[in-house]
C-alpha positions, 0 to 999 in steps of 0.5 A: 174720276167717276167710274160706273158699271153698266148692267145689260148690253142690250139696246139701251146698254149699248146706247149708253156705252155709245153716248159716253164715247161719243159725247164724252167731253160734253159728259165730263164737263157736265158731270164735273169730272171724267166719267169711265165705264169700268164694267159691263155685265151681260151673260153674252159675249161680244167678240170683236165689239170694243166693249169685250175688254170690260165685259164681265159675267159676274155681277159680284165683281161690280158689287165688291169693287169700291171704285164703282160709284154708279150703277146703270141698270138697263136690263128690263124686267123685275128680276134679277134687276131688283136684286142687283139694284137693291144690293148695289144701293145697300153697298152705297152705289147710286143707280140709274135705271130706264126700267119702267117695270122695276120703278113701277113695281119697286119705286118707293122701296128703292127710293127709301134705301137711296135716301137712307144711304144718302145716295141716289136712285135716278129713273128718268128714262123709265117714262117717256125715253129721252123726254125730260118729264121725271125730273120736270115733275120732281124739281121744276113743277114743284110750285104747282098743284098738278091737276092732270097729266095725260100722254101718249106713252107708248111708241108702238101703239102710236106707230100702229094707230098712225099707219091704220089712219094713214094707210088704212091697215087693219090692227093685224097688219099694223102689228106685223109691220111694227114687229118687222121694223123692230118697234114691237116685241114678238110677244107684243101684249105689254104694248097692245094691251096698255100695260106698258102705258099703265106702268108709266102713268103709275110712276107719273102719278106717284111723283106728282101725288108723292104716294104710291100708285099701284099700276095693277089698280089702274083701269087699262084697255089696249088697242086690240079692238080698234078696227079700220072701220073705227078709223074711218069713222074718226076720220069722218069726224075729224078725229084721231084715235090714240091710246091715252094714259091719263091721270087727273083729279076729279070731283070723286077723287083722283082717277088714272086709266089707260084707253083709246080715245078719240081726240079732236084737232083742238087737243094738244096730243092730236098731232103726236104721230108714229113712234113719238111720245108726248106728255101733257101736264096741267097745273093750277097755276102753270096751266097747260105744258107739253113735253114732246119727243122720242119716247123710245129708241136706243140713243134717246133713251140712253141720252136720258139714262146718261143724264141721270149718271151725270146727275148722280156724279154731280150730286154725291148726297141724296136728291129728294124724290117725293114718293112714299110707300103710302098707297094712293086710293084711286077713285072708280073710273065710272065717275068720269064724265065724257062723251062716247062714240058708239058703232051699231049694227043695223039702220032704220027708224027703229034702231034710231029710236033704240038708241035715243031711248037708251042714250037721249039726244045723240049725234049720228055719224055715217061713213059712205060705203058702210050701209050695214051700220052707223055710228053715234056720239053721246052727250057728256055722261059718266062712264057708269051711266054710259055702261048702263045703256051700252049693255042694253044696246042690241047690236053694239059692235064697239065704243070708244071714249071721246075727249071733250076738252076745247082748249088748244096750246098755242 
Protein backbone atom coordinates (compact mmCIF):
# COMPACT_ATOMS: atom_id res chain seq x y z
CA UNK A 1 0.00 0.00 0.00
CA UNK A 2 1.22 3.50 -0.92
CA UNK A 3 0.42 6.10 1.72
CA UNK A 4 0.35 9.76 0.76
CA UNK A 5 -0.15 13.12 2.48
CA UNK A 6 -1.91 16.16 1.03
CA UNK A 7 -0.68 19.63 2.01
CA UNK A 8 -3.62 22.02 1.77
CA UNK A 9 -7.36 21.33 1.74
CA UNK A 10 -8.51 24.18 -0.45
CA UNK A 11 -10.00 23.88 -3.92
CA UNK A 12 -7.36 21.58 -5.40
CA UNK A 13 -6.61 19.68 -2.18
CA UNK A 14 -10.25 18.79 -1.66
CA UNK A 15 -10.35 17.81 -5.33
CA UNK A 16 -7.43 15.41 -4.87
CA UNK A 17 -9.26 13.82 -1.93
CA UNK A 18 -12.44 13.52 -4.03
CA UNK A 19 -10.70 12.02 -7.08
CA UNK A 20 -8.94 9.35 -5.03
CA UNK A 21 -12.17 8.46 -3.21
CA UNK A 22 -14.38 8.52 -6.31
CA UNK A 23 -11.97 6.79 -8.68
CA UNK A 24 -10.14 4.68 -6.11
CA UNK A 25 -10.41 1.44 -8.08
CA UNK A 26 -8.98 3.07 -11.21
CA UNK A 27 -6.23 4.83 -9.27
CA UNK A 28 -5.20 1.63 -7.50
CA UNK A 29 -5.22 -0.39 -10.72
CA UNK A 30 -3.07 2.11 -12.57
CA UNK A 31 -0.72 2.60 -9.64
CA UNK A 32 -0.26 -1.15 -9.23
CA UNK A 33 -1.16 -1.00 -5.54
CA UNK A 34 -3.65 0.63 -3.21
CA UNK A 35 -3.21 4.38 -2.72
CA UNK A 36 -4.35 5.72 0.65
CA UNK A 37 -4.43 9.31 1.91
CA UNK A 38 -3.01 9.03 5.43
CA UNK A 39 -2.88 12.74 6.25
CA UNK A 40 -4.30 16.06 5.11
CA UNK A 41 -2.49 19.15 6.40
CA UNK A 42 -4.33 22.42 6.88
CA UNK A 43 -4.42 25.20 9.47
CA UNK A 44 -8.22 25.11 9.48
CA UNK A 45 -10.68 22.63 10.95
CA UNK A 46 -13.43 21.07 8.88
CA UNK A 47 -16.17 19.91 11.26
CA UNK A 48 -18.37 17.22 9.75
CA UNK A 49 -16.12 16.71 6.73
CA UNK A 50 -14.87 13.12 6.26
CA UNK A 51 -11.32 14.54 6.03
CA UNK A 52 -11.56 15.44 9.72
CA UNK A 53 -10.39 11.94 10.70
CA UNK A 54 -7.05 12.35 8.92
CA UNK A 55 -6.57 16.11 9.36
CA UNK A 56 -3.36 17.34 11.00
CA UNK A 57 -2.05 20.84 11.71
CA UNK A 58 1.62 19.97 12.27
CA UNK A 59 3.73 19.31 9.17
CA UNK A 60 6.36 17.45 11.18
CA UNK A 61 3.89 14.60 11.72
CA UNK A 62 3.97 13.99 7.98
CA UNK A 63 7.69 14.62 7.60
CA UNK A 64 8.61 12.14 10.32
CA UNK A 65 6.24 9.37 9.23
CA UNK A 66 8.28 6.86 7.22
CA UNK A 67 5.10 5.25 5.87
CA UNK A 68 4.34 8.36 3.80
CA UNK A 69 6.08 7.88 0.46
CA UNK A 70 4.42 10.66 -1.59
CA UNK A 71 3.59 14.22 -0.54
CA UNK A 72 1.06 16.24 -2.53
CA UNK A 73 1.60 20.02 -2.26
CA UNK A 74 -1.42 22.09 -3.29
CA UNK A 75 -1.03 25.06 -0.94
CA UNK A 76 0.09 27.64 -3.49
CA UNK A 77 2.70 30.37 -3.14
CA UNK A 78 6.41 29.95 -2.59
CA UNK A 79 6.48 29.81 1.21
CA UNK A 80 5.92 27.74 3.26
CA UNK A 81 5.40 25.39 0.30
CA UNK A 82 9.09 25.52 -0.68
CA UNK A 83 10.29 24.62 2.80
CA UNK A 84 7.77 21.79 3.13
CA UNK A 85 8.54 20.35 -0.33
CA UNK A 86 12.30 20.62 0.02
CA UNK A 87 12.27 18.87 3.40
CA UNK A 88 10.00 16.13 2.08
CA UNK A 89 12.37 15.47 -0.83
CA UNK A 90 15.39 15.45 1.49
CA UNK A 91 13.62 12.82 3.59
CA UNK A 92 13.21 10.62 0.52
CA UNK A 93 9.53 11.34 -0.18
CA UNK A 94 8.44 12.02 -3.76
CA UNK A 95 6.44 15.21 -4.26
CA UNK A 96 3.60 16.07 -6.65
CA UNK A 97 2.52 19.72 -6.92
CA UNK A 98 0.17 22.02 -8.81
CA UNK A 99 2.01 25.10 -7.54
CA UNK A 100 3.21 27.13 -10.54
CA UNK A 101 4.75 29.84 -8.35
CA UNK A 102 6.89 27.25 -6.58
CA UNK A 103 7.90 25.44 -9.77
CA UNK A 104 8.78 28.65 -11.63
CA UNK A 105 10.87 29.95 -8.73
CA UNK A 106 12.51 26.76 -7.41
CA UNK A 107 12.09 24.12 -10.12
CA UNK A 108 15.76 23.36 -10.91
CA UNK A 109 16.73 23.04 -7.25
CA UNK A 110 13.85 20.70 -6.38
CA UNK A 111 14.39 18.59 -9.50
CA UNK A 112 18.07 18.19 -8.57
CA UNK A 113 17.25 17.12 -5.01
CA UNK A 114 14.80 14.54 -6.33
CA UNK A 115 17.42 13.25 -8.77
CA UNK A 116 20.08 13.02 -6.05
CA UNK A 117 17.68 11.15 -3.76
CA UNK A 118 16.49 8.89 -6.60
CA UNK A 119 12.87 9.92 -6.09
CA UNK A 120 10.54 12.20 -8.06
CA UNK A 121 9.33 15.78 -8.17
CA UNK A 122 6.31 15.91 -10.49
CA UNK A 123 4.39 19.08 -11.45
CA UNK A 124 2.02 18.25 -14.31
CA UNK A 125 -0.81 20.39 -12.88
CA UNK A 126 1.33 23.53 -12.60
CA UNK A 127 0.63 24.43 -16.25
CA UNK A 128 -2.68 23.98 -18.04
CA UNK A 129 -4.59 22.37 -15.18
CA UNK A 130 -5.81 19.05 -16.54
CA UNK A 131 -4.05 19.38 -19.91
CA UNK A 132 -1.19 16.80 -20.12
CA UNK A 133 1.48 19.15 -21.46
CA UNK A 134 4.35 18.71 -18.96
CA UNK A 135 4.67 14.96 -19.37
CA UNK A 136 4.22 15.32 -23.14
CA UNK A 137 7.20 17.68 -23.35
CA UNK A 138 9.32 15.61 -20.99
CA UNK A 139 8.57 12.17 -22.40
CA UNK A 140 6.58 12.21 -25.65
CA UNK A 141 8.13 15.01 -27.74
CA UNK A 142 11.77 14.27 -27.02
CA UNK A 143 12.59 13.38 -30.65
CA UNK A 144 11.69 16.88 -31.84
CA UNK A 145 13.49 20.16 -31.85
CA UNK A 146 10.69 22.33 -30.44
CA UNK A 147 10.54 25.57 -32.40
CA UNK A 148 7.56 27.21 -30.73
CA UNK A 149 5.18 26.88 -27.83
CA UNK A 150 2.31 29.32 -27.54
CA UNK A 151 -0.86 29.10 -25.59
CA UNK A 152 -3.83 30.47 -23.75
CA UNK A 153 -2.68 29.59 -20.26
CA UNK A 154 -4.95 31.66 -18.04
CA UNK A 155 -8.64 30.83 -17.84
CA UNK A 156 -9.63 34.01 -16.02
CA UNK A 157 -8.42 36.40 -18.73
CA UNK A 158 -9.72 34.14 -21.49
CA UNK A 159 -13.17 34.19 -19.88
CA UNK A 160 -13.05 37.98 -19.59
CA UNK A 161 -11.98 38.51 -23.21
CA UNK A 162 -14.63 36.05 -24.40
CA UNK A 163 -17.39 37.92 -22.55
CA UNK A 164 -16.10 41.28 -23.73
CA UNK A 165 -16.39 39.99 -27.31
CA UNK A 166 -19.72 38.17 -26.92
CA UNK A 167 -21.54 40.61 -24.63
CA UNK A 168 -19.84 43.94 -25.45
CA UNK A 169 -18.72 44.38 -21.84
CA UNK A 170 -16.02 46.77 -20.78
CA UNK A 171 -13.00 45.42 -18.89
CA UNK A 172 -14.33 46.38 -15.45
CA UNK A 173 -17.65 44.57 -15.93
CA UNK A 174 -15.91 41.44 -17.21
CA UNK A 175 -13.56 41.43 -14.22
CA UNK A 176 -16.37 41.87 -11.69
CA UNK A 177 -18.33 39.00 -13.21
CA UNK A 178 -15.22 36.78 -13.21
CA UNK A 179 -14.75 37.58 -9.52
CA UNK A 180 -18.41 36.92 -8.72
CA UNK A 181 -18.15 33.51 -10.39
CA UNK A 182 -14.94 32.63 -8.56
CA UNK A 183 -12.76 32.67 -11.70
CA UNK A 184 -10.80 35.70 -10.49
CA UNK A 185 -9.42 36.39 -7.03
CA UNK A 186 -10.36 39.49 -5.05
CA UNK A 187 -6.84 40.64 -5.92
CA UNK A 188 -6.72 39.64 -9.61
CA UNK A 189 -3.32 41.14 -10.48
CA UNK A 190 -1.57 37.82 -11.18
CA UNK A 191 -4.18 37.04 -13.83
CA UNK A 192 -4.97 40.38 -15.46
CA UNK A 193 -1.38 41.66 -15.41
CA UNK A 194 -0.16 38.46 -17.10
CA UNK A 195 2.07 37.07 -14.33
CA UNK A 196 0.22 33.77 -14.02
CA UNK A 197 0.68 33.07 -17.73
CA UNK A 198 4.26 34.35 -17.51
CA UNK A 199 5.23 31.76 -14.89
CA UNK A 200 3.62 29.01 -16.95
CA UNK A 201 5.41 29.85 -20.21
CA UNK A 202 8.67 30.10 -18.26
CA UNK A 203 8.12 26.55 -16.97
CA UNK A 204 7.36 25.22 -20.46
CA UNK A 205 10.37 27.02 -21.93
CA UNK A 206 12.64 25.57 -19.24
CA UNK A 207 11.40 22.08 -20.03
CA UNK A 208 11.84 22.14 -23.78
CA UNK A 209 15.21 23.91 -23.67
CA UNK A 210 16.54 22.08 -20.59
CA UNK A 211 17.78 25.38 -19.12
CA UNK A 212 16.25 27.59 -16.47
CA UNK A 213 14.04 30.42 -17.73
CA UNK A 214 13.73 33.23 -15.21
CA UNK A 215 10.08 34.28 -15.38
CA UNK A 216 11.00 37.78 -14.22
CA UNK A 217 12.93 38.24 -17.49
CA UNK A 218 9.98 37.26 -19.68
CA UNK A 219 8.40 40.31 -21.34
CA UNK A 220 4.89 40.50 -19.88
CA UNK A 221 1.79 42.58 -20.63
CA UNK A 222 -1.68 41.94 -19.26
CA UNK A 223 -5.13 42.79 -20.55
CA UNK A 224 -5.89 45.85 -18.39
CA UNK A 225 -5.68 48.22 -21.38
CA UNK A 226 -8.04 46.20 -23.60
CA UNK A 227 -11.36 48.02 -24.07
CA UNK A 228 -14.72 47.29 -25.65
CA UNK A 229 -13.70 49.54 -28.54
CA UNK A 230 -10.62 47.39 -29.19
CA UNK A 231 -12.92 44.37 -29.33
CA UNK A 232 -15.18 46.13 -31.86
CA UNK A 233 -12.21 46.73 -34.15
CA UNK A 234 -11.15 43.10 -33.80
CA UNK A 235 -14.65 41.97 -34.79
CA UNK A 236 -14.64 44.29 -37.79
CA UNK A 237 -11.43 42.58 -38.91
CA UNK A 238 -12.71 39.07 -38.17
CA UNK A 239 -10.07 38.71 -35.43
CA UNK A 240 -10.19 37.80 -31.74
CA UNK A 241 -8.03 39.23 -28.97
CA UNK A 242 -6.44 36.64 -26.70
CA UNK A 243 -3.80 36.81 -23.97
CA UNK A 244 -1.07 34.70 -25.53
CA UNK A 245 1.99 33.30 -23.78
CA UNK A 246 4.58 32.36 -26.37
CA UNK A 247 8.11 31.05 -26.57
CA UNK A 248 9.76 30.70 -29.95
CA UNK A 249 13.10 30.40 -31.62
CA UNK A 250 13.99 33.33 -33.87
CA UNK A 251 17.06 34.39 -35.83
CA UNK A 252 18.02 36.56 -32.86
CA UNK A 253 17.60 33.75 -30.32
CA UNK A 254 14.81 32.41 -28.14
CA UNK A 255 12.10 34.93 -27.31
CA UNK A 256 9.49 34.48 -24.58
CA UNK A 257 6.65 36.90 -23.94
CA UNK A 258 3.09 37.31 -22.72
CA UNK A 259 0.80 39.87 -24.35
CA UNK A 260 -2.65 40.40 -25.86
CA UNK A 261 -2.55 39.43 -29.52
CA UNK A 262 -5.11 39.66 -32.32
CA UNK A 263 -5.62 36.24 -33.89
CA UNK A 264 -6.95 35.44 -37.34
CA UNK A 265 -9.49 32.65 -37.86
CA UNK A 266 -6.69 30.47 -39.22
CA UNK A 267 -4.85 30.56 -35.88
CA UNK A 268 -5.12 27.28 -33.91
CA UNK A 269 -6.00 29.20 -30.72
CA UNK A 270 -8.73 31.35 -32.30
CA UNK A 271 -11.68 29.26 -31.06
CA UNK A 272 -10.47 28.62 -27.51
CA UNK A 273 -13.15 30.32 -25.42
CA UNK A 274 -14.28 30.98 -21.84
CA UNK A 275 -12.14 29.40 -19.11
CA UNK A 276 -10.60 26.77 -21.39
CA UNK A 277 -6.85 26.61 -22.00
CA UNK A 278 -4.86 25.39 -24.98
CA UNK A 279 -1.20 24.90 -25.82
CA UNK A 280 0.12 24.94 -29.38
CA UNK A 281 3.44 23.20 -29.98
CA UNK A 282 5.44 23.17 -33.21
CA UNK A 283 8.29 20.73 -33.63
CA UNK A 284 10.75 20.54 -36.51
CA UNK A 285 9.62 17.03 -37.49
CA UNK A 286 6.23 16.72 -35.78
CA UNK A 287 4.94 20.00 -37.14
CA UNK A 288 2.01 21.59 -35.27
CA UNK A 289 0.18 19.89 -32.40
CA UNK A 290 -2.53 21.14 -30.02
CA UNK A 291 -3.28 20.33 -26.39
CA UNK A 292 -6.72 21.55 -25.34
CA UNK A 293 -8.89 21.25 -22.25
CA UNK A 294 -9.77 22.53 -18.81
CA UNK A 295 -6.93 24.72 -17.66
CA UNK A 296 -8.14 25.22 -14.13
CA UNK A 297 -10.84 24.15 -11.71
CA UNK A 298 -11.08 21.76 -8.81
CA UNK A 299 -11.42 18.38 -10.49
CA UNK A 300 -9.46 18.92 -13.75
CA UNK A 301 -6.43 20.16 -11.80
CA UNK A 302 -6.86 17.45 -9.18
CA UNK A 303 -6.99 14.85 -11.96
CA UNK A 304 -3.55 15.94 -13.15
CA UNK A 305 -2.19 15.88 -9.59
CA UNK A 306 -3.50 12.36 -8.97
CA UNK A 307 -1.99 11.23 -12.29
CA UNK A 308 1.34 12.42 -10.91
CA UNK A 309 0.68 10.50 -7.69
CA UNK A 310 0.11 7.35 -9.74
CA UNK A 311 3.35 7.98 -11.65
CA UNK A 312 5.25 8.52 -8.38
CA UNK A 313 3.90 5.28 -6.89
CA UNK A 314 4.74 3.28 -10.03
CA UNK A 315 8.18 4.86 -10.41
CA UNK A 316 9.93 4.55 -7.07
CA UNK A 317 13.22 5.58 -8.72
CA UNK A 318 13.85 8.90 -10.43
CA UNK A 319 12.26 9.77 -13.77
CA UNK A 320 14.70 12.15 -15.45
CA UNK A 321 13.51 15.72 -16.03
CA UNK A 322 15.75 17.88 -18.21
CA UNK A 323 15.79 21.23 -16.43
CA UNK A 324 19.18 22.43 -15.24
CA UNK A 325 19.97 25.49 -13.14
CA UNK A 326 21.91 27.00 -16.05
CA UNK A 327 20.14 30.25 -16.97
CA UNK A 328 18.71 30.57 -20.44
CA UNK A 329 19.56 33.84 -22.19
CA UNK A 330 16.41 35.27 -23.75
CA UNK A 331 16.61 37.43 -26.85
CA UNK A 332 15.09 40.90 -26.75
CA UNK A 333 11.48 41.00 -27.94
CA UNK A 334 12.45 43.98 -30.07
CA UNK A 335 13.75 41.59 -32.71
CA UNK A 336 10.40 39.83 -33.20
CA UNK A 337 8.65 40.70 -36.44
CA UNK A 338 4.88 40.95 -36.76
CA UNK A 339 2.10 43.36 -37.70
CA UNK A 340 0.52 45.77 -35.24
CA UNK A 341 -2.98 47.14 -34.88
CA UNK A 342 -3.16 50.77 -33.74
CA UNK A 343 -6.08 52.97 -32.70
CA UNK A 344 -5.57 56.67 -33.17
CA UNK A 345 -7.79 59.66 -32.46
CA UNK A 346 -8.70 62.10 -35.20
CA UNK A 347 -9.51 61.73 -38.88
CA UNK A 348 -8.86 63.41 -42.20
CA UNK A 349 -6.10 63.45 -44.74
CA UNK A 350 -3.51 65.09 -42.47
CA UNK A 351 -3.78 62.29 -39.91
CA UNK A 352 -3.55 59.63 -42.62
CA UNK A 353 -0.46 61.30 -44.03
CA UNK A 354 1.13 61.30 -40.56
CA UNK A 355 0.39 57.61 -40.10
CA UNK A 356 1.82 56.68 -43.49
CA UNK A 357 4.89 58.83 -43.02
CA UNK A 358 5.70 56.86 -39.85
CA UNK A 359 4.62 53.34 -40.86
CA UNK A 360 4.53 53.29 -44.66
CA UNK A 361 1.72 51.42 -46.37
CA UNK A 362 -0.95 50.51 -43.78
CA UNK A 363 -4.43 49.00 -43.89
CA UNK A 364 -7.05 51.42 -42.55
CA UNK A 365 -9.84 50.05 -40.34
CA UNK A 366 -13.01 51.99 -39.50
CA UNK A 367 -15.84 50.93 -37.20
CA UNK A 368 -19.35 52.36 -37.72
CA UNK A 369 -20.24 54.77 -34.93
CA UNK A 370 -16.64 55.56 -34.00
CA UNK A 371 -16.22 58.71 -36.06
CA UNK A 372 -13.69 60.37 -33.74
CA UNK A 373 -10.98 57.80 -34.40
CA UNK A 374 -9.80 55.04 -36.73
CA UNK A 375 -7.51 52.05 -36.68
CA UNK A 376 -4.81 50.71 -38.91
CA UNK A 377 -2.67 47.62 -39.29
CA UNK A 378 0.99 47.96 -40.13
CA UNK A 379 3.01 45.81 -42.45
CA UNK A 380 5.21 43.17 -40.82
CA UNK A 381 7.98 44.93 -38.93
CA UNK A 382 10.18 44.45 -35.89
CA UNK A 383 8.96 45.51 -32.47
CA UNK A 384 11.83 47.97 -32.23
CA UNK A 385 10.97 49.63 -35.56
CA UNK A 386 7.30 49.80 -34.62
CA UNK A 387 8.08 51.40 -31.25
CA UNK A 388 10.10 54.13 -32.92
CA UNK A 389 7.14 55.12 -35.04
CA UNK A 390 4.55 54.69 -32.30
CA UNK A 391 6.40 57.04 -29.96
CA UNK A 392 6.13 59.80 -32.57
CA UNK A 393 2.47 59.21 -33.45
CA UNK A 394 0.20 61.95 -32.11
CA UNK A 395 -3.18 60.87 -30.79
CA UNK A 396 -2.22 57.22 -30.38
CA UNK A 397 -4.77 55.45 -28.15
CA UNK A 398 -3.57 51.86 -28.02
CA UNK A 399 -1.66 49.20 -29.92
CA UNK A 400 -2.16 45.44 -30.06
CA UNK A 401 0.07 42.89 -31.73
CA UNK A 402 -1.29 40.89 -34.66
CA UNK A 403 -0.34 37.29 -35.34
CA UNK A 404 0.51 36.78 -39.00
CA UNK A 405 0.50 33.00 -39.24
CA UNK A 406 -1.41 31.49 -42.11
CA UNK A 407 -1.30 27.80 -41.17
CA UNK A 408 -4.41 26.00 -40.02
CA UNK A 409 -4.67 22.79 -38.03
CA UNK A 410 -6.90 20.26 -39.75
